[in-house]
N, C-alpha and C positions, 0 to 999 in steps of 0.2 A: 503494500500499500503507499509506504512511504519512500520516493525515490530519493535523488543524492540532494535534492534542493523541495522535499516536502510532499506532500499527496497533490498531484495534478492530474486534469482530466478536462475534456470540452464539458462546459460550464452547462447543468441542467441534463448532461447525458449521461458521462460519467462522474462528474465532481456534481451530485445532486445536493438539493438541499435536504434530504433525508441525512445522506452523508454529512452533511458538515452540521447538523444537530449532534450527532453520533460523536462526531470527532469533538465538537466544543463539550459534552458531556465527559466523555473521556481524560480530553487532554485536560479538562478543568480538575478533574477529580485525581488524576496522576500528579500534577504540577501544584494542587494546594495541600495534597494531603488528607484533606478530611479536616485542616485546620479551619476555626470560624475567620473572619474577616479578613480572607486572601480576596487579593483581585488580579484580573489580566487585562492589558493594555490589549487592544484590536485596531490596527491601519489596515489600510488598501490601497490599492494603486487605482485608477479612473475607472476600470472595465464597469461597461454597462450591468454584468452580472456581480458583481461587486456588492452590492445593495442588499441582493437576493440572498447571497453566502452570508454575510453579514449579520441578516436577522436572525438567519438559523443557526449560528454560530451563538451569537447573542442568548437564544432563548434554550440551548445546549449550557452554556455555561451558566446562567442564572439559575436552570434545574437543580444544578449540583449543591445554590446556597453559594454561588461564587459572585463576586461583584465586579462588574465591567468597566471598565475605562476608555473609552472611544474616541480616538484622536482622528479619525476621519481621512480623507485622501492623504496618506505622507508614506514618504519612501519607506524602504525594508529597514535602513541601517538607524533612521530615524525612530521606529520604533524598538530596535534593540537596545539605544539608548533610551529612550523615555520608559523602558521597561526596568530598569535600572535607578534612573532619575526618580522615577515615581513607586519604588520601591516595594512593586509589582512582583506577582508570584511567579509570572512568565507573560509572554506576551504571544500574539499572533498577528499573522499578515496572511492578507488574501489578495495573491499576486500571482501571475505566471510571469513574472518579469519581461523578458525579450520576446515571449511567445505572443503570436497572434491573439487577438481579441475574443474569440470563440472560447481558447483556453483561461482557463483559471487557475489556483492553486492554494493550497491551505499550509503554512509552515510555522511552525511553533519556537520559542526564545526561551530560554530557562530563568530563573530570576537574576542572573549574572548577565544576560544578554547574550548568552551564546547560544548558537542552536543546539537542539536538542543530541545526547548519546542514541546511540543506535539501539541500546538496551533500553531506554525509555520510550523512544520510538515503538518499540515492540509489545512495549505494557500496555500503551495506547492503543495499538492495534488489536492486541489480543481483548481488550475491553469492548472495541468497537465492533468485531465480531461478534461480540456474545459472550466472550469467556470469562464471566467474574460480574460481581454486583456492584452498581455505582448506587449509592443512598438518593433519595428523592425527597428534600426536607420539604415541609410544608408552613404556611402561616408566613411567618416574620423571617425563617430561617431560607426562604428563597432570596436568589442575588437581586442587586439593583444594577441600574446602567446609568451610568454619569459619563457626560460631554467633557472634554477635557478642551479647553476652547483655545489657551494658550499653547497649544503641541506646537507650532510650527514655531514659534516665538521661542520657546524652550530650546527646539531644534537649532535654530538661526544662531542663539547666543552663545550654544555649546561649540558650534563649527568656529565662530570669531575667536571665542578663547582658544581654542587647539591651534587656531592657523593665523594668529593677527597680522596681517597683512595689508597695506595700504595699497589698491587697486587703481587709485586717483592718476586719469591720464590714459589707461588701458581700455581698446576698444576689444569688445568681446563678444562673437557670437554664439548663441545659446541655444542646442537645439534639445528641447525636453522632451522630445517623442509622444506630446501628448498625453502624457503620464504623470505622475506623482513627482515628479521633479518641479514640474509648472507651476505648484504652489511655495517652492521653497527655492529653488536657485536664483532665479533674476531678482528677487528681491534681496537675496543675501549679498549677490555681488554688487549689487549698485548701493547697499548697506556701506560696502567698504571701499566706494567711492569709482567701481568702474564705469562704464557707458556700455550699457547691455543692448544688444540687438538679437531680444527673444526669438524662436522660429518654433512650429509646433508646440506651442504652448498653450492653444486655447482646447484641451479635451471636451470630447461631445460623449464620452461612454464606448465610442465605436470607431475613432480614430487613432486608439494607440500603439505604438508602431508600424505604423500604416505609411511604409514608403519615408520612414525617417529612425531618429536615433542613433545609438550606437549600432545597431545591423544594418544600418542604411545612411551609410554616411555623406552620401553624395550630393544631396541637397547642402548640407552645413558645408562642405568644400568649396559647393558654390557660391554660397553666402560669403564667405570668408574672403572669397579674392571680391566680391560685386561692392561688398560693403568696407574693402580695404582696411580689414579689421586686424589685429595682431594675432590671435590667433580666434579658433573655435573649439569647446567643448561640445560632445555630445553626450547623453544621458540614454537609460533604456527604461522601459515602462515604470519600473519600481525604483530608480536611480540607485540601484547599488552598482552599477557601472559605469565607466566614463572612456571615452578615447577622445583624441583631441586632434585638430587640422591646425599647422604650422601656418604662417603668414601669405606662404605662395600656394596654401588651399592643399596639401599634401598632408595624406594620414598618417597621423602618429600613433603606434597603436601602444596595448599596454605594456608590449615588451618592451619598449621604447620607453613609455614612462618609468618603469619600475627602473630601466638602467639608468634613466634622468637621477629620479628620487635617491637610487641607492647610493651612487656616487657623490651626491649631496650630503647623505645622512653621514655617508665613512667621512667626508671631509669634517663634519664636525662633530666626531666623533658619538654619534648616537643611532649608527647601524649595530644594535645589539648582535651579539656574537659573528658581527663583520660577514652575516649569512644572510642571503636570498631563498626564500620556498616558492617555487614556481613548480608548474606541471609539467607535462611529457610533451606538448603542445608548443610550449615556448621556443623560439626561435633558435637555429643554431646562434646567429648574431649575437643573441643576449649573454650566451654563457661565453662567447671569446670577449662582448666588450667588459663583463664583470670579472673574467680571466685576467685582463691587464689591468683590472681598476685592482687587483690583489683581493679580489671579493668571490667568498663561497657561496657555492651554488648547492640546493636541494633539490630534486624531482622527486615530485607525487603523480597519483592518478589526477586524472583530469576530473574537476568539480573544487570549491573553492571550500568546502568541508573538509576534504582531504590536507588542502592546504594550511588550514587552522589547526588542525589535528600535529598536524608537523612542526606547526610557530609552538604549536604548546608545549610539544613533545623535549624539542631542541632548545627553547629561552629565547627564538629568534622573535622578532617582532615586525618584519616587513616582509612581503610576498605577496604572491597574485597570479591572474592567468593574461594570458594574451587578448582576452576578451576584454579586459579592463576593469575585471570585477579585482581588487585590489584592497589588501589588507596592513592598515598602519594598526596593530595592535596597542602601541603607545597609546590610541586615542578610542577608537572603536573596537568592537568584537567580531565585527564582522565588514564584509566588503561595503564601502562607501564610497559612491563615485562621488559627490558631491566634495566629501572631506578631499578624495584624491586630486580631483579639479584645483582646490585650493592650495594643497603642497605642489602639485607642477606650477601656478599661478604664481606663487612664492619662491619658488628656485627662481623663475624667467624673470621676475622683479628684481632678485637678489644680484644676479648674474648681470643684469643691462643685457640680456642677449637675447636676441630672437631665439623661438623656438625653434626652427631650422635647426641654428648652431647648435643648440642642444642637441638634438637629437640625432646630429650626425655621428654623436659619441658612439651608437650601435650601428654596425653594417645589416640590414635585414637582407638574409639569402634569402630567395626565390623559395617560395612556400604554396603549394597546390591544395585549396580543402573541397571536397565535393561532400554532398550528402546525400544518401540513398534512402528513400522511403519503404519500409519492410513490415511484414507483418508479425514478423518472430524474429526479433533482434538476437535474441539468442542461440537460436536454430543455426540464425549464418555464421554467427562470429565464433563457433566453434564446428564450423564445417570443415573437414580435411583440405578438401580442395583449394577453398581459400589461403589455407594456412599454407599449402604448396607453392601457391602461388605466391604468396606475399614473399617466403622465403626465395623465389627465385629473382622477382625483381631486388631484394637487398644485394642479391649475390650481383647482379648485373650495375647496382651500384658502387661496390665494390671500397665500401666504406666512405665515399665523398658524399653523403647523403643518407637519410634514414625515411623510412615507412611507419605509419602509425592508422590502424584500422581500428575503430573501436564502436562500441553502441554509446548512442547519446542518454545521459541518467534521465533527461527529460520529456524525450521527444521519441516518435517510434521512428528512428533514423540509424542509420550506421555513417560514420564519417569516416573518409576515406582523406589521408593528409599525406602528401611525399614532401621532401624537402632535399634542395641540392644546388647547385652550381647551373645545371642545365635545366631550361624551364621547359625545351621542348622532349627530353627526356620524361620529366615529370609528366606533362600533360600525357603522355603514351602510358607512363606505369597509371597513374590515377584513371585515365581511361578503360584500362584492361580493366582493372580490378573493379569500376563499378557497373560495368558489363556483367562481371562475373557473378558478383554479389545480384545483380538483377535478375542472373538465372536461377541464383540458388534462392531467390527470397520465391 
C-alpha cells in the first residue's frame, strides 16, 4: 500500500474517500498511541481531489479522538516543519507531487517531521486492512478540527531565518507549477527584496504540473530569456523539488545545484562529514566535480527516503536527487524546494557571479532517460532476457558509461537510463532496451 512516497493512486478510483477515511483512522491511532489531546497537521496541494480526500481524512482522524490542525494548501516541507513547530503527534500531506492532476497521494510524517519508518507504515497498513481494533470514542471524546490561519506566515518566517539573504536587485522568474508553491514562494522572494516574475502561479484545481514546473522547464527557460532575468526557479506541485535556469536560459539540474551548494558549504566548514549523499541517478559529472573538490559521495537507491536514511545513518546533513529533491538536514527533515532555491540564491549573491559561472564547476555527461509504461513492473524488471540485454550493453560501453533500469516508486513505469560520452550510442542502447521492455510487458 505504501510506496516510496506514501499511498498513491488515481483519486476517486484507487485512492478513494473510503481508503482515505481508513488511513486517517489507522494513522491517527498509530501516531497518537491512544494518548488524549493529540493533534495531527493536515496540508494539501492544489488538486481538485484534495478537498474530497481531506474531508475523508479529517473524519477518520477525528473518529479516533485526535484533533486536526488544517493548514490548507501548503508545500510538503512546510507540513513537515509545522508538524514540529506546532507540537503535533504527526502530519499528513495530500499530494501526488509532480504527478498529473488525476493522481493524488497521502503521506504521513511523525512528530519530528520525518517520514515514517517502514515498520510504522506496515502497522498502519495492517489496521487499514482490518487486522486489529481501533477505538471509536463518543461524546466529548471525538476529535475536533481547527484552522491554522497563519501557517504560511510561520513557514515564511522559518525560511527567512534559515537563509537570511538580501535579494535586492535580483530579477527572478518563478514557476510555481500551479501548485502549493503559489501560496508561499512569490511572497517570500518579494519580502527578501527580489523582483519576482511569477508564472504558472494561478492554480484552478486541474492545471497543476500541466506543461510547467520542474518536470517541464521549457516555459521557464523561455521566460528567463524573455524577461532578461538573472535566473529562474521551477518547483513541482508540492514544492519539495526545485530546478534552476541560468541567465542564458540553460537548465541547472539538481546535480549541479548540489555541487554548487556542497562546495559552498565546504568552504564555510559546514559540510558535515565532508559528505554528500546522492542516488544512483546522479550524473557521473557530479561525482567527478565533488571528487575534484575533495568531497566524499555516497550513493543510495532512487528515492529521497533512502537519501534521508543514509544521512541519518552517517551523520551527514546534505544530499538529494538529480530531480531537485534536495535535503538540507540542518534546517528541515525532508526535501524542501523553496529552501533549496533560497540556498542557491544566497550562493549566487555571496559570490557575485552569474549562475552559469557557478554551474560550470560541473560537466554534465550525456544522460538519456526514457520511461516505459507497463502493467507489471516486477515481472519486467526480473525478466532474465532484460538482465541479459543490460549485461551485453554494459559490455559494449566498456567502462565508459553506465546503464540503469529500474521501476518507478510512484507510477506504473520502468525507467531506462544510459550515461556516457557518445549520445548516438546512448540512443541506440536506450531504444533497444525500451523496445525489449515493451515486448516483455
